[in-house]
C-alpha positions in Angstrom: 14.4 -13.1 -11.6 11.3 -14.4 -10.0 10.9 -18.2 -10.4 7.8 -18.8 -8.3 4.4 -19.5 -9.8 1.9 -16.8 -9.3 -0.9 -18.0 -7.0 -4.3 -18.5 -8.6 -6.5 -15.3 -8.3 -3.6 -13.2 -7.1 -2.8 -9.8 -8.7 0.3 -10.3 -11.0 1.5 -6.8 -10.2 1.1 -7.1 -6.5 2.7 -10.5 -6.4 5.8 -9.4 -8.4 6.1 -6.3 -6.3 6.2 -8.5 -3.1 8.7 -10.8 -4.7 10.9 -7.9 -5.7 11.1 -6.6 -2.2 11.6 -10.1 -0.8 14.7 -10.5 -3.1 16.0 -7.0 -2.0 15.6 -8.1 1.6 18.2 -10.7 1.2 20.9 -8.0 0.7 19.6 -5.6 3.5 21.2 -4.9 6.8 21.0 -1.9 9.2 23.4 0.1 7.0 21.5 -0.5 3.8 19.9 2.4 1.9 17.9 1.3 -1.2 17.2 4.0 -3.8 14.1 3.6 -6.0 13.6 5.5 -9.3 9.9 6.1 -8.8 9.0 9.6 -10.2 6.0 12.0 -10.2 4.1 10.1 -12.9 4.5 6.8 -11.0 3.1 8.5 -7.9 0.1 9.9 -9.9 -0.6 6.4 -11.4 -0.4 4.8 -8.0 -3.0 7.3 -6.6 -5.4 6.5 -9.5 -4.9 2.7 -9.0 -5.6 2.9 -5.3 -8.7 5.0 -5.9 -10.0 2.5 -8.4 -9.5 -0.3 -5.9 -11.5 1.5 -3.3 -8.6 2.3 -0.9 -8.9 4.6 2.1 -6.7 7.5 3.2 -3.8 5.2 3.8 -3.9 3.8 0.2 -4.3 7.2 -1.3 -1.1 8.2 0.4 0.5 6.1 -2.3 4.3 5.9 -2.1 6.1 7.6 0.8 9.4 9.5 0.0 11.1 7.3 2.6 10.3 4.4 4.8 11.9 1.5 6.7 12.8 -1.5 4.6 13.5 -4.5 6.9 16.6 -3.5 8.8 17.6 -0.7 6.3 15.9 2.3 4.7 14.2 2.9 1.3 14.3 6.3 -0.3 12.5 7.7 -3.4 14.5 10.8 -4.4 12.8 11.4 -7.7 9.1 11.6 -6.6 9.1 15.3 -7.4 10.3 14.9 -10.9 8.4 14.0 -14.1 9.3 11.0 -16.2 10.0 13.4 -19.1 12.5 15.4 -17.0 14.4 12.2 -16.1 14.4 11.0 -19.7 15.6 14.3 -21.0 18.5 14.3 -18.4 19.4 10.7 -19.3 19.5 11.5 -23.0 21.6 14.7 -22.4 24.1 12.6 -20.3 24.0 9.7 -22.9 22.8 7.3 -20.2 21.1 4.0 -21.1 18.4 2.2 -19.3 16.4 -1.0 -19.5 12.8 -0.8 -20.7 10.6 -3.6 -19.5 8.7 -4.9 -22.5 5.6 -5.5 -20.3 5.3 -1.8 -19.7 3.2 -1.5 -22.9 0.9 -4.4 -22.0 -2.5 -2.9 -21.4 -3.8 -5.9 -19.6 -2.0 -4.5 -16.5 -3.9 -1.8 -14.6 -0.9 0.6 -14.3 -0.2 0.4 -18.0 -3.8 1.1 -18.9 -3.7 4.2 -16.6 -0.4 5.3 -18.0 -1.2 4.9 -21.7 -4.9 5.4 -21.9 -6.3 7.3 -18.8 -3.5 9.7 -18.0 -3.3 11.2 -21.5 -7.1 11.7 -21.5 -7.0 13.5 -18.1 -4.1 15.7 -19.2 -6.1 16.9 -22.2 -8.7 18.2 -19.8 -6.8 19.2 -16.7 -3.6 21.0 -16.0 -0.7 19.5 -14.0 -2.4 16.2 -13.4 0.6 14.3 -11.9 1.4 17.2 -9.6 -2.2 17.5 -8.3 -2.5 13.8 -7.8 0.8 13.7 -5.9 -0.5 16.6 -3.8 -3.5 14.5 -2.9 -1.1 11.7 -1.8 0.8 14.1 0.5 -2.4 15.3 2.1 -3.7 11.8 2.5 -0.4 10.7 4.3 -0.7 13.6 6.7 -4.3 12.7 7.7 -3.5 9.0 7.9 -0.8 9.8 10.5 -3.4 11.6 12.6 -5.9 8.8 12.1 -3.3 6.2 13.2 -2.7 8.0 16.4 -6.5 7.9 17.1 -6.6 4.2 16.3 -3.7 3.3 18.5 -5.6 5.0 21.4 -8.7 2.9 20.6 -6.6 -0.3 20.4 -5.5 0.4 24.0 -9.1 -0.2 25.1 -9.5 -3.5 23.3 -6.1 -5.3 23.7 -3.9 -6.1 26.6 -0.2 -5.6 25.7 0.5 -8.8 27.6 -2.0 -10.8 25.5 -1.6 -9.2 22.0 -3.5 -12.0 20.2 -6.7 -11.6 22.3 -9.4 -9.1 21.4 -11.8 -7.7 24.1 -15.1 -7.9 22.3 -17.1 -5.8 24.8 -15.3 -2.5 24.2 -14.7 -3.4 20.5 -18.4 -3.6 19.8 -19.2 -0.1 20.9 -17.1 1.6 18.2 -18.4 2.4 14.8 -17.7 0.1 11.8 -15.0 2.4 10.3 -13.0 2.5 13.6 -13.5 -1.3 14.0 -12.1 -1.9 10.5 -9.1 0.4 11.2 -8.4 -1.3 14.5 -8.4 -4.8 13.0 -6.2 -3.6 10.1 -3.7 -2.1 12.5 -3.8 -5.1 14.8 -3.2 -7.6 12.0 -0.4 -5.5 10.6 1.3 -5.5 14.0 1.0 -9.2 14.7 1.0 -10.8 11.2 2.4 -8.0 8.9 -0.5 -8.5 6.5 -2.8 -6.0 4.8 -6.4 -6.7 3.8 -9.0 -5.1 1.6 -11.7 -3.0 3.2 -14.4 -5.5 2.3 -12.4 -8.3 4.0 -12.0 -6.2 7.1 -15.7 -5.5 7.2 -16.3 -9.3 6.9 -14.0 -10.0 9.9 -15.6 -7.2 12.0 -19.1 -8.6 11.3 -18.0 -12.1 12.3 -16.5 -10.8 15.5 -19.5 -8.6 16.5 -22.1 -11.3 15.8 -20.3 -14.2 17.3 -21.7 -15.9 20.4 -19.9 -15.4 23.6 -18.6 -19.0 23.6 -17.8 -19.1 19.9 -14.4 -20.0 18.5 -13.9 -18.2 15.2 -11.5 -19.6 12.6 -10.7 -17.3 9.7 -8.1 -17.4 7.0 -6.0 -14.3 7.0 -3.6 -14.3 4.0 -1.6 -17.5 4.7 -2.6 -17.6 8.4 -5.5 -19.2 10.3 
């Protein structure tokens, strides 16, 4: 149970997701494997949510089948199965599960996509969840290639011995998309935070238009 108050202006869904993983972290060590029940429909909904929020290739990659979770590992073994398949199996095996009452609340984006948008798309197109999940797999592949490129560019702008200092002269010669990707990767490495594309653009503009002797102070999540 999450007892914290949700910060003003924060996404309820994002905040609760972060809190859920924070609570899981308390029970993780290097031998821990956390199994999540996310399925194909969840993956499709995530792709649509990320698309509506203006995410790039990384966001469209949606949920990875496996990833590191603090010291342990997180696996999603059901990403290839439809919700209806899992429900049919559970009923056949007389299994019971807990249904979160908030899942029917259309104020939340995911619920709107699940109950309103997805049925509409499925009336028009075949195999919508599978096709959206395929988009996620393709996006994850190209994101891996892109990150290799960005790490090469970071080598021109950062000294490994001074990871908090950015070399503006080489940074300024790259195009805006590469600049945003570099700042995103850099902040993730040093602060473990993720920012929207518009916020990344704002930071890049401040850096590129700053005077040589300027001292910039920007709020990044909970950091200055």
